C-alpha positions in Angstrom: 0.0 0.0 0.0 1.3 3.4 -1.0 0.9 6.2 1.6 1.2 10.0 1.4 0.7 12.6 4.0 0.4 16.3 2.9 0.1 19.4 5.0 -1.4 22.8 4.0 -0.9 26.0 5.7 1.3 24.6 8.5 4.6 22.7 8.9 4.1 18.9 9.3 5.8 17.7 12.5 7.4 14.2 12.7 5.0 13.4 15.5 2.0 14.0 13.4 3.5 12.1 10.5 4.3 9.1 12.7 0.8 9.1 14.1 -0.6 9.1 10.6 1.6 6.2 9.5 0.5 4.1 12.4 -3.1 4.8 11.5 -2.4 3.8 7.8 -1.2 0.4 9.1 -4.4 -0.1 11.1 -6.5 0.2 8.0 -5.1 -3.0 6.6 -6.7 -4.9 9.4 -10.1 -4.1 7.9 -9.3 -4.6 4.2 -6.0 -5.9 3.0 -6.4 -4.9 -0.8 -5.9 -1.2 -0.4 -3.9 0.3 -3.3 -3.0 3.7 -1.8 -3.9 6.2 0.9 -3.6 9.9 0.9 -4.1 12.0 3.9 -4.3 15.8 3.5 -4.1 17.9 6.6 -5.2 21.6 6.6 -5.4 24.4 9.2 -7.8 27.3 8.9 -7.7 29.7 11.8 -8.7 27.5 14.7 -10.1 24.6 12.7 -8.0 21.5 11.8 -9.2 19.6 8.8 -8.2 16.1 7.6 -9.2 14.5 4.3 -8.4 10.9 3.8 -8.7 9.2 0.3 -8.4 5.4 0.2 -8.1 3.9 -3.2 -9.4 0.3 -3.6 -10.1 -1.7 -6.7 -12.7 0.3 -8.7 -13.4 2.9 -6.1 -12.0 5.8 -4.1 -13.4 6.1 -0.5 -13.2 9.6 1.0 -13.4 10.5 4.7 -13.3 14.1 6.1 -13.1 15.3 9.6 -12.7 18.7 11.4 -12.1 19.7 15.0 -9.9 21.9 17.2 -7.2 19.2 17.8 -5.1 17.7 14.9 -4.8 14.2 16.5 -8.5 14.0 17.1 -9.2 15.1 13.5 -6.9 12.4 12.2 -8.5 9.7 14.2 -12.0 10.8 13.2 -11.1 10.6 9.6 -9.5 7.2 10.0 -12.6 6.0 12.0 -14.9 7.1 9.1 -12.6 5.3 6.6 -12.6 2.1 8.6 -16.4 2.2 8.6 -16.4 2.7 4.8 -13.9 -0.1 4.3 -16.1 -2.6 6.3 -19.1 -1.7 4.3 -17.2 -1.9 1.0 -15.9 -5.3 2.0 -19.3 -6.5 2.9 -20.7 -5.4 -0.4 -18.0 -7.2 -2.3 -18.7 -10.5 -0.5 -22.4 -10.2 -0.9 -22.3 -9.1 -4.6 -20.0 -11.7 -6.2 -17.6 -14.0 -4.4 -15.9 -15.1 -7.6 -15.1 -11.5 -8.4 -13.5 -11.0 -5.0 -11.3 -14.0 -5.6 -10.3 -12.7 -9.0 -9.5 -9.3 -7.6 -7.3 -10.9 -4.9 -5.4 -12.9 -7.5 -4.8 -9.7 -9.6 -3.7 -7.7 -6.7 -1.4 -10.3 -5.1 0.2 -11.4 -8.4 3.8 -10.5 -8.6 4.8 -7.9 -11.3 7.6 -10.0 -12.7 7.4 -13.4 -14.2 9.8 -15.8 -12.4 10.4 -17.8 -15.6 11.3 -14.8 -17.6 14.0 -13.7 -15.2 17.6 -14.6 -16.3 20.0 -15.6 -13.6 
């Protein structure tokens, strides 16, 4: 999973970046086929805003949150994303189990062919 953290209108501290990285890892417990995650943090006067975009096969899930504390804002956005991932995973299982298996094989397939590699 590719991750990216961006900050607008303030300097991103290592503590906030580490907190976001730990939260990215927690998303994989709920759905392990995440392609990429982008977290955008913004400060407007006293409001702290967080927008989280989670890219999965065929869809982009977006969660936004705002509060007075940046850590609370980040956790709120990740909580919303976890809920969306659970719902997305449930829809996939109910809709077509064969499609879920096909998606898993495409995502987990290595990019290089072992037979084509010269030693």
